[in-house]
KEBA-144604 format. One record per residue (C-alpha): residue number from 1; residue in three letters; x, y, z. Coordinates in nm, 3 decimals. Each point is the difference from the previous one (the first is absolute). Example, Ala and Ser with C-alpha at 12.3 -4.5 7.8 and 13.67 -1.06 7.14 Angstrom:
<rs>
+-----+------+---------+---------+---------+
: seq : type :       X :       Y :       Z :
+-----+------+---------+---------+---------+
:   1 :  ALA :   1.230 :  -0.450 :   0.780 :
:   2 :  SER :   0.137 :   0.344 :  -0.066 :
+-----+------+---------+---------+---------+
</rs>
This chain:
<rs>
+-----+------+---------+---------+---------+
: seq : type :       X :       Y :       Z :
+-----+------+---------+---------+---------+
:   1 :  MET :  -2.406 :  -3.826 :   8.502 :
:   2 :  SER :  -0.141 :  -0.353 :   0.007 :
:   3 :  LEU :  -0.019 :  -0.184 :  -0.330 :
:   4 :  GLY :  -0.304 :  -0.188 :   0.123 :
:   5 :  VAL :   0.130 :  -0.337 :  -0.120 :
:   6 :  GLN :  -0.108 :  -0.296 :   0.209 :
:   7 :  PRO :   0.243 :  -0.293 :   0.045 :
:   8 :  GLU :  -0.088 :  -0.319 :  -0.186 :
:   9 :  VAL :   0.008 :  -0.346 :   0.156 :
:  10 :  GLU :  -0.006 :  -0.196 :  -0.323 :
:  11 :  GLY :   0.306 :  -0.153 :  -0.168 :
:  12 :  PRO :   0.249 :   0.198 :  -0.208 :
:  13 :  ALA :  -0.110 :   0.140 :  -0.335 :
:  14 :  ASP :   0.132 :  -0.149 :  -0.321 :
:  15 :  GLY :   0.365 :   0.091 :  -0.040 :
:  16 :  ALA :   0.065 :   0.053 :   0.372 :
:  17 :  ARG :   0.214 :  -0.238 :   0.202 :
:  18 :  SER :  -0.103 :  -0.119 :   0.342 :
:  19 :  ASP :   0.294 :   0.187 :   0.159 :
:  20 :  GLY :  -0.141 :   0.327 :  -0.129 :
:  21 :  SER :   0.313 :   0.068 :  -0.204 :
:  22 :  ARG :  -0.184 :   0.145 :  -0.297 :
:  23 :  TRP :   0.100 :   0.334 :   0.150 :
:  24 :  GLY :   0.355 :  -0.117 :   0.076 :
:  25 :  GLY :   0.347 :   0.136 :  -0.068 :
:  26 :  GLY :   0.292 :  -0.118 :  -0.213 :
:  27 :  GLU :  -0.057 :  -0.074 :  -0.367 :
:  28 :  ALA :  -0.369 :  -0.059 :   0.058 :
:  29 :  GLY :  -0.022 :   0.330 :   0.184 :
:  30 :  ALA :   0.163 :   0.177 :  -0.291 :
:  31 :  ARG :  -0.255 :  -0.149 :  -0.239 :
:  32 :  ASP :  -0.277 :   0.103 :   0.240 :
:  33 :  ARG :   0.127 :   0.355 :  -0.004 :
:  34 :  ARG :   0.003 :  -0.004 :  -0.379 :
:  35 :  VAL :  -0.362 :  -0.121 :  -0.009 :
:  36 :  ARG :  -0.096 :   0.275 :   0.244 :
:  37 :  ALA :   0.189 :   0.260 :  -0.201 :
:  38 :  LEU :  -0.172 :  -0.098 :  -0.325 :
:  39 :  LEU :  -0.341 :   0.004 :   0.161 :
:  40 :  LEU :   0.074 :   0.332 :   0.167 :
:  41 :  LEU :   0.088 :   0.144 :  -0.341 :
:  42 :  ALA :  -0.326 :  -0.140 :  -0.131 :
:  43 :  ALA :  -0.190 :   0.163 :   0.283 :
:  44 :  LEU :   0.183 :   0.330 :  -0.023 :
:  45 :  ALA :  -0.054 :   0.016 :  -0.374 :
:  46 :  GLY :  -0.364 :   0.063 :   0.078 :
:  47 :  ILE :  -0.184 :  -0.148 :   0.296 :
:  48 :  GLY :  -0.329 :  -0.137 :  -0.116 :
:  49 :  ALA :  -0.058 :  -0.113 :  -0.354 :
:  50 :  ALA :   0.345 :   0.084 :  -0.130 :
:  51 :  ALA :   0.179 :  -0.180 :   0.281 :
:  52 :  LEU :  -0.227 :  -0.301 :   0.017 :
:  53 :  SER :  -0.001 :  -0.045 :  -0.377 :
:  54 :  LEU :   0.338 :  -0.168 :   0.040 :
:  55 :  LEU :  -0.177 :  -0.267 :   0.200 :
:  56 :  GLY :  -0.319 :  -0.010 :  -0.201 :
:  57 :  ARG :  -0.356 :   0.122 :  -0.001 :
:  58 :  ALA :  -0.287 :  -0.156 :   0.184 :
:  59 :  PRO :  -0.131 :  -0.308 :  -0.184 :
:  60 :  ARG :  -0.333 :  -0.172 :   0.033 :
:  61 :  PRO :  -0.052 :  -0.087 :   0.370 :
:  62 :  GLY :   0.149 :  -0.338 :   0.090 :
:  63 :  ALA :   0.168 :  -0.051 :  -0.338 :
:  64 :  LEU :   0.376 :  -0.017 :  -0.056 :
:  65 :  PRO :   0.081 :   0.123 :  -0.352 :
:  66 :  ASP :   0.230 :  -0.204 :  -0.220 :
:  67 :  ASP :   0.265 :   0.274 :   0.003 :
:  68 :  ALA :   0.003 :   0.026 :   0.382 :
:  69 :  VAL :   0.188 :  -0.196 :   0.266 :
:  70 :  ALA :  -0.198 :   0.123 :   0.301 :
:  71 :  LEU :  -0.316 :   0.183 :   0.095 :
:  72 :  VAL :   0.012 :   0.218 :   0.312 :
:  73 :  ASN :  -0.325 :   0.161 :   0.111 :
:  74 :  GLY :  -0.111 :   0.022 :  -0.360 :
:  75 :  ARG :   0.335 :   0.131 :  -0.133 :
:  76 :  THR :   0.210 :  -0.218 :  -0.224 :
:  77 :  ILE :   0.375 :  -0.048 :   0.009 :
:  78 :  SER :   0.089 :  -0.048 :  -0.362 :
:  79 :  ARG :   0.220 :  -0.278 :  -0.131 :
:  80 :  ASP :   0.205 :   0.253 :  -0.200 :
:  81 :  PHE :   0.077 :   0.203 :   0.313 :
:  82 :  LEU :   0.116 :  -0.306 :   0.193 :
:  83 :  GLU :   0.210 :  -0.119 :  -0.294 :
:  84 :  SER :   0.166 :   0.340 :  -0.035 :
:  85 :  LEU :   0.103 :  -0.010 :   0.365 :
:  86 :  LEU :   0.133 :  -0.355 :  -0.027 :
:  87 :  LEU :   0.189 :   0.086 :  -0.317 :
:  88 :  GLY :   0.172 :   0.285 :   0.185 :
:  89 :  PHE :   0.090 :  -0.226 :   0.292 :
:  90 :  ALA :   0.142 :  -0.264 :  -0.232 :
:  91 :  GLY :   0.207 :   0.263 :  -0.178 :
:  92 :  ASP :   0.159 :   0.097 :   0.332 :
:  93 :  ARG :   0.130 :  -0.354 :   0.053 :
:  94 :  ARG :   0.321 :  -0.126 :  -0.153 :
:  95 :  ASP :  -0.159 :  -0.323 :  -0.125 :
:  96 :  GLY :  -0.315 :   0.176 :  -0.119 :
:  97 :  ALA :  -0.216 :  -0.258 :   0.179 :
:  98 :  LEU :  -0.254 :   0.056 :   0.275 :
:  99 :  PRO :   0.032 :  -0.203 :   0.322 :
: 100 :  PRO :  -0.269 :  -0.260 :   0.078 :
: 101 :  GLY :  -0.323 :   0.149 :   0.127 :
: 102 :  GLU :   0.089 :   0.351 :  -0.112 :
: 103 :  ARG :  -0.312 :   0.046 :  -0.213 :
: 104 :  GLU :  -0.228 :  -0.092 :   0.289 :
: 105 :  ARG :   0.194 :   0.216 :   0.246 :
: 106 :  VAL :  -0.015 :   0.308 :  -0.226 :
: 107 :  LEU :  -0.369 :  -0.053 :  -0.066 :
: 108 :  GLY :  -0.056 :  -0.012 :   0.375 :
: 109 :  ARG :   0.182 :   0.332 :   0.034 :
: 110 :  LEU :  -0.212 :   0.155 :  -0.274 :
: 111 :  ILE :  -0.315 :  -0.108 :   0.179 :
: 112 :  ASP :   0.129 :   0.153 :   0.325 :
: 113 :  GLU :   0.088 :   0.322 :  -0.176 :
: 114 :  GLU :  -0.342 :   0.022 :  -0.164 :
: 115 :  LEU :  -0.169 :  -0.042 :   0.337 :
: 116 :  LEU :   0.220 :   0.268 :   0.155 :
: 117 :  LEU :  -0.061 :   0.233 :  -0.294 :
: 118 :  GLU :  -0.374 :  -0.041 :   0.032 :
: 119 :  ARG :   0.020 :   0.070 :   0.372 :
: 120 :  ALA :   0.212 :   0.310 :  -0.060 :
: 121 :  LEU :  -0.268 :   0.128 :  -0.238 :
: 122 :  GLU :  -0.272 :  -0.075 :   0.252 :
: 123 :  LEU :   0.190 :   0.207 :   0.256 :
: 124 :  ASP :   0.032 :   0.280 :  -0.257 :
: 125 :  LEU :   0.377 :   0.012 :   0.050 :
: 126 :  PRO :   0.056 :   0.187 :  -0.331 :
: 127 :  ARG :  -0.177 :   0.297 :   0.161 :
: 128 :  THR :   0.070 :  -0.040 :   0.371 :
: 129 :  ASP :   0.369 :  -0.099 :  -0.006 :
: 130 :  PRO :   0.219 :   0.296 :  -0.110 :
: 131 :  ILE :   0.286 :  -0.223 :  -0.116 :
: 132 :  VAL :  -0.224 :  -0.223 :  -0.212 :
: 133 :  ARG :  -0.174 :   0.308 :  -0.141 :
: 134 :  ARG :   0.331 :   0.159 :  -0.105 :
: 135 :  GLN :   0.123 :  -0.327 :  -0.150 :
: 136 :  LEU :  -0.318 :  -0.040 :  -0.201 :
: 137 :  VAL :   0.014 :   0.354 :  -0.135 :
: 138 :  ALA :   0.371 :  -0.026 :  -0.079 :
: 139 :  SER :  -0.048 :  -0.335 :  -0.173 :
: 140 :  LEU :  -0.282 :   0.131 :  -0.216 :
: 141 :  VAL :   0.205 :   0.308 :  -0.093 :
: 142 :  ARG :   0.292 :  -0.225 :  -0.097 :
: 143 :  SER :  -0.232 :  -0.217 :  -0.206 :
: 144 :  VAL :  -0.147 :   0.295 :  -0.188 :
: 145 :  SER :   0.333 :   0.179 :  -0.048 :
: 146 :  ALA :   0.156 :  -0.320 :  -0.138 :
: 147 :  GLU :  -0.138 :   0.114 :  -0.335 :
: 148 :  GLY :   0.300 :   0.227 :  -0.020 :
: 149 :  ASP :   0.254 :  -0.277 :   0.066 :
: 150 :  THR :  -0.066 :  -0.160 :  -0.337 :
: 151 :  ALA :  -0.060 :   0.314 :  -0.205 :
: 152 :  THR :   0.193 :  -0.018 :  -0.328 :
: 153 :  PRO :  -0.022 :   0.345 :  -0.163 :
: 154 :  ASP :   0.141 :   0.046 :  -0.348 :
: 155 :  GLU :   0.299 :   0.224 :  -0.057 :
: 156 :  GLN :  -0.202 :   0.304 :  -0.102 :
: 157 :  THR :  -0.219 :  -0.025 :   0.310 :
: 158 :  LEU :   0.311 :  -0.014 :   0.219 :
: 159 :  ARG :   0.153 :   0.299 :  -0.175 :
: 160 :  THR :  -0.321 :   0.198 :   0.040 :
: 161 :  PHE :  -0.012 :  -0.086 :   0.370 :
: 162 :  PHE :   0.365 :   0.101 :   0.034 :
: 163 :  ALA :  -0.060 :   0.336 :  -0.169 :
: 164 :  ALA :  -0.302 :   0.074 :   0.219 :
: 165 :  ASN :   0.191 :  -0.083 :   0.321 :
: 166 :  ALA :   0.353 :   0.111 :  -0.088 :
: 167 :  GLU :   0.057 :   0.152 :   0.345 :
: 168 :  ARG :  -0.030 :  -0.345 :   0.160 :
: 169 :  PHE :   0.301 :  -0.124 :  -0.196 :
: 170 :  ALA :   0.225 :   0.307 :   0.008 :
: 171 :  VAL :   0.358 :  -0.065 :   0.107 :
: 172 :  ALA :   0.027 :   0.140 :   0.353 :
: 173 :  ASP :   0.253 :   0.257 :   0.119 :
: 174 :  ARG :   0.341 :  -0.155 :   0.062 :
: 175 :  ILE :   0.284 :   0.113 :   0.222 :
: 176 :  ALA :   0.368 :  -0.087 :  -0.016 :
: 177 :  ALA :   0.096 :   0.008 :   0.368 :
: 178 :  ARG :   0.321 :  -0.009 :   0.196 :
: 179 :  ALA :   0.016 :  -0.085 :   0.368 :
: 180 :  LEU :   0.239 :  -0.028 :   0.294 :
: 181 :  PHE :  -0.077 :  -0.220 :   0.298 :
: 182 :  PHE :   0.118 :   0.024 :   0.362 :
: 183 :  ARG :  -0.083 :  -0.311 :   0.197 :
: 184 :  VAL :  -0.140 :  -0.006 :   0.353 :
: 185 :  ASP :   0.080 :  -0.324 :   0.187 :
: 186 :  ASP :   0.143 :  -0.135 :   0.323 :
: 187 :  THR :   0.337 :   0.163 :  -0.062 :
: 188 :  ARG :  -0.124 :   0.331 :  -0.145 :
: 189 :  ASP :  -0.271 :   0.185 :   0.186 :
: 190 :  ASP :  -0.260 :   0.226 :  -0.157 :
: 191 :  ALA :   0.170 :   0.326 :   0.095 :
: 192 :  THR :   0.333 :  -0.107 :  -0.149 :
: 193 :  ALA :  -0.159 :  -0.109 :  -0.328 :
: 194 :  LEU :  -0.202 :   0.322 :  -0.019 :
: 195 :  GLY :   0.314 :   0.209 :   0.054 :
: 196 :  ARG :   0.180 :  -0.182 :  -0.282 :
: 197 :  ALA :  -0.301 :   0.047 :  -0.229 :
: 198 :  ARG :  -0.017 :   0.375 :   0.073 :
: 199 :  ALA :   0.369 :   0.040 :  -0.076 :
: 200 :  ALA :  -0.045 :  -0.184 :  -0.330 :
: 201 :  THR :  -0.296 :   0.222 :  -0.088 :
: 202 :  ALA :   0.206 :   0.315 :   0.056 :
: 203 :  ARG :   0.282 :  -0.130 :  -0.217 :
: 204 :  ALA :  -0.237 :  -0.100 :  -0.281 :
: 205 :  ARG :  -0.169 :   0.342 :   0.005 :
: 206 :  ASN :   0.344 :   0.157 :  -0.032 :
: 207 :  GLY :   0.047 :  -0.181 :  -0.329 :
: 208 :  GLU :   0.182 :  -0.323 :   0.090 :
: 209 :  PRO :  -0.122 :  -0.302 :  -0.199 :
: 210 :  LEU :  -0.231 :  -0.223 :   0.201 :
: 211 :  GLU :   0.183 :  -0.312 :  -0.118 :
: 212 :  ALA :   0.334 :   0.125 :   0.134 :
: 213 :  ILE :  -0.154 :   0.090 :   0.337 :
: 214 :  GLY :  -0.162 :  -0.340 :   0.019 :
: 215 :  ARG :   0.324 :  -0.185 :  -0.065 :
: 216 :  GLU :   0.169 :   0.197 :   0.278 :
: 217 :  THR :  -0.264 :   0.014 :   0.273 :
: 218 :  GLY :  -0.310 :  -0.197 :  -0.098 :
: 219 :  ASP :  -0.117 :  -0.355 :   0.063 :
: 220 :  PRO :  -0.124 :  -0.244 :  -0.266 :
: 221 :  LEU :  -0.360 :   0.063 :  -0.104 :
: 222 :  PRO :  -0.243 :  -0.271 :   0.115 :
: 223 :  ALA :  -0.112 :  -0.025 :  -0.367 :
: 224 :  PRO :   0.242 :   0.164 :  -0.249 :
: 225 :  LEU :  -0.177 :   0.244 :  -0.233 :
: 226 :  PRO :   0.021 :  -0.058 :  -0.376 :
: 227 :  ALA :   0.150 :   0.286 :  -0.200 :
: 228 :  GLU :  -0.298 :   0.027 :  -0.235 :
: 229 :  ALA :  -0.314 :   0.200 :   0.069 :
: 230 :  LEU :  -0.275 :  -0.190 :   0.180 :
: 231 :  PRO :  -0.373 :   0.063 :   0.062 :
: 232 :  GLN :  -0.098 :   0.103 :   0.350 :
: 233 :  ALA :  -0.149 :  -0.339 :   0.087 :
: 234 :  LYS :   0.331 :  -0.169 :  -0.077 :
: 235 :  LEU :   0.202 :   0.256 :   0.194 :
: 236 :  ARG :  -0.217 :  -0.074 :   0.300 :
: 237 :  ASP :   0.111 :  -0.363 :  -0.017 :
: 238 :  TYR :   0.365 :   0.110 :   0.028 :
: 239 :  LEU :  -0.025 :   0.286 :   0.250 :
: 240 :  GLY :  -0.319 :  -0.049 :   0.199 :
: 241 :  ALA :  -0.306 :   0.222 :   0.008 :
: 242 :  THR :   0.141 :   0.291 :   0.205 :
: 243 :  ALA :   0.318 :   0.048 :  -0.202 :
: 244 :  ASP :  -0.194 :  -0.044 :  -0.323 :
: 245 :  GLN :  -0.241 :   0.281 :   0.091 :
: 246 :  VAL :   0.290 :   0.234 :   0.080 :
: 247 :  LEU :   0.174 :  -0.088 :  -0.327 :
: 248 :  VAL :  -0.311 :   0.077 :  -0.208 :
: 249 :  GLY :  -0.012 :   0.352 :   0.147 :
: 250 :  LEU :   0.362 :   0.088 :  -0.089 :
: 251 :  GLY :   0.103 :   0.205 :  -0.300 :
: 252 :  THR :   0.257 :  -0.127 :  -0.249 :
: 253 :  HIS :   0.347 :  -0.020 :   0.165 :
: 254 :  GLU :  -0.148 :   0.110 :   0.334 :
: 255 :  VAL :   0.135 :  -0.179 :   0.310 :
: 256 :  SER :  -0.233 :  -0.098 :   0.282 :
: 257 :  ASP :   0.042 :   0.039 :   0.374 :
: 258 :  PRO :   0.069 :  -0.333 :   0.174 :
: 259 :  VAL :  -0.307 :  -0.223 :  -0.018 :
: 260 :  ARG :  -0.058 :  -0.270 :   0.262 :
: 261 :  GLY :  -0.086 :  -0.327 :  -0.166 :
: 262 :  SER :   0.010 :  -0.365 :   0.091 :
: 263 :  GLY :   0.340 :  -0.076 :   0.152 :
: 264 :  GLY :   0.150 :   0.345 :  -0.021 :
: 265 :  TYR :   0.012 :   0.341 :  -0.170 :
: 266 :  TYR :  -0.013 :   0.080 :  -0.373 :
: 267 :  VAL :   0.138 :   0.305 :  -0.182 :
: 268 :  LEU :  -0.173 :   0.026 :  -0.337 :
: 269 :  GLN :   0.058 :   0.182 :  -0.326 :
: 270 :  VAL :  -0.194 :   0.019 :  -0.326 :
: 271 :  ALA :   0.245 :  -0.049 :  -0.287 :
: 272 :  ALA :  -0.259 :   0.032 :  -0.277 :
: 273 :  ARG :  -0.374 :  -0.006 :  -0.068 :
: 274 :  GLU :  -0.201 :  -0.138 :  -0.287 :
: 275 :  SER :  -0.351 :   0.141 :  -0.033 :
: 276 :  SER :  -0.297 :  -0.222 :  -0.076 :
: 277 :  ARG :  -0.068 :  -0.060 :  -0.366 :
: 278 :  PRO :  -0.260 :  -0.180 :  -0.210 :
: 279 :  ALA :   0.065 :  -0.368 :  -0.053 :
: 280 :  ARG :   0.017 :  -0.169 :  -0.339 :
: 281 :  PHE :  -0.278 :  -0.253 :  -0.052 :
: 282 :  GLU :   0.247 :  -0.268 :  -0.110 :
: 283 :  ASP :   0.196 :   0.038 :   0.326 :
: 284 :  VAL :  -0.303 :  -0.044 :   0.227 :
: 285 :  ARG :  -0.230 :  -0.225 :  -0.203 :
: 286 :  ASP :  -0.017 :  -0.270 :   0.269 :
: 287 :  GLN :  -0.080 :   0.262 :   0.262 :
: 288 :  VAL :  -0.273 :   0.144 :  -0.225 :
: 289 :  LEU :  -0.157 :  -0.344 :  -0.046 :
: 290 :  ALA :   0.003 :  -0.064 :   0.376 :
: 291 :  GLU :  -0.159 :   0.338 :   0.069 :
: 292 :  TYR :  -0.260 :  -0.055 :  -0.276 :
: 293 :  ARG :  -0.099 :  -0.332 :   0.157 :
: 294 :  ARG :  -0.017 :   0.152 :   0.348 :
: 295 :  GLN :  -0.220 :   0.284 :  -0.128 :
: 296 :  THR :  -0.219 :  -0.245 :  -0.191 :
: 297 :  GLY :  -0.056 :  -0.194 :   0.322 :
: 298 :  GLU :  -0.087 :   0.315 :   0.193 :
: 299 :  ASP :  -0.242 :   0.109 :  -0.271 :
: 300 :  ALA :  -0.166 :  -0.343 :   0.007 :
: 301 :  VAL :  -0.056 :   0.031 :   0.376 :
: 302 :  GLU :  -0.145 :   0.350 :  -0.039 :
: 303 :  ARG :  -0.241 :  -0.121 :  -0.269 :
: 304 :  TYR :  -0.099 :  -0.299 :   0.214 :
: 305 :  ILE :  -0.073 :   0.218 :   0.304 :
: 306 :  ALA :  -0.195 :   0.246 :  -0.215 :
: 307 :  GLY :  -0.213 :  -0.287 :  -0.128 :
: 308 :  LEU :  -0.065 :  -0.124 :   0.353 :
: 309 :  ARG :  -0.106 :   0.347 :   0.106 :
: 310 :  ARG :  -0.239 :   0.034 :  -0.295 :
: 311 :  ALA :  -0.163 :  -0.330 :   0.089 :
: 312 :  ALA :  -0.017 :   0.069 :   0.375 :
: 313 :  THR :  -0.255 :   0.179 :   0.216 :
: 314 :  ILE :   0.203 :   0.232 :   0.224 :
: 315 :  LEU :  -0.125 :   0.237 :   0.268 :
: 316 :  THR :   0.247 :   0.224 :   0.182 :
: 317 :  ARG :   0.000 :   0.255 :   0.277 :
: 318 :  ASN :   0.242 :   0.293 :   0.009 :
: 319 :  ALA :   0.253 :  -0.121 :   0.257 :
: 320 :  GLY :   0.097 :   0.358 :   0.084 :
: 321 :  ALA :  -0.353 :   0.127 :   0.053 :
: 322 :  PRO :  -0.127 :   0.036 :   0.359 :
: 323 :  GLU :  -0.279 :  -0.230 :   0.110 :
: 324 :  ARG :  -0.343 :   0.157 :  -0.020 :
: 325 :  PRO :  -0.175 :   0.031 :   0.339 :
: 326 :  ARG :  -0.275 :  -0.255 :   0.040 :
+-----+------+---------+---------+---------+
</rs>
């Protein structure tokens, strides 16, 4: 798709060097990327009035307001916006000082970005480019849901939320597991390891302690299991997904058939189970606050969308209905 921008034959704009290095690499390139990132955030926060408000609203034609540093096709670039960028750049430097010509160079980049933003709007990229469209929607959702990030409910509100959503904070089932491991590597083929694992399974089912069998015939576990009971998600970290699924299906003291996992075969046993139980508010208060804030953000987005729908004119056609003959 052509951007429709004609090359200029005049001299470089303010802030550009004759070698064209305004778009260069190195430290200057890093600052350029930061300018672009900040302007992209401005655009994604709401193309149109919301995005361009960071740069300024249209003043009287031909006039440069006192609080502006540039006027681009009737849109101002505000002094405060430029100063905030420069302050950030200075803070990134050890000496806290900007290099000579930095103000002019950054202003030149802001002018370029404003021109590109205007052209993107003219091309209707927010609607025609799927990536830009998704970024815009995601950015607006983040902006609206940010209400939840700073929510500061009082203690009674948190306790009420906890009581109404107790199942979200229940302590999950835990399993105390035991495991033997039979390694498959260059010196021990799959069939040999499987035979050793089957022999260990038979001995364990005949009542021999798994620990004793492991000391005699097993190999070191890739990740030794703790003795205490663990939730399923944590067991998966130790044993892998396949062995974890087999373990969850075993009864207490039951011994599994050999299970092929990463690097070899496991023989598993459930030593004990702890059923899920309600959590105490004091033990999960931080988790309750995080969940309250997440829910507050989701609710804010739902209210925002509902408001947009009430204000919109929407016509739909049943996507599943056959087309009427013409």
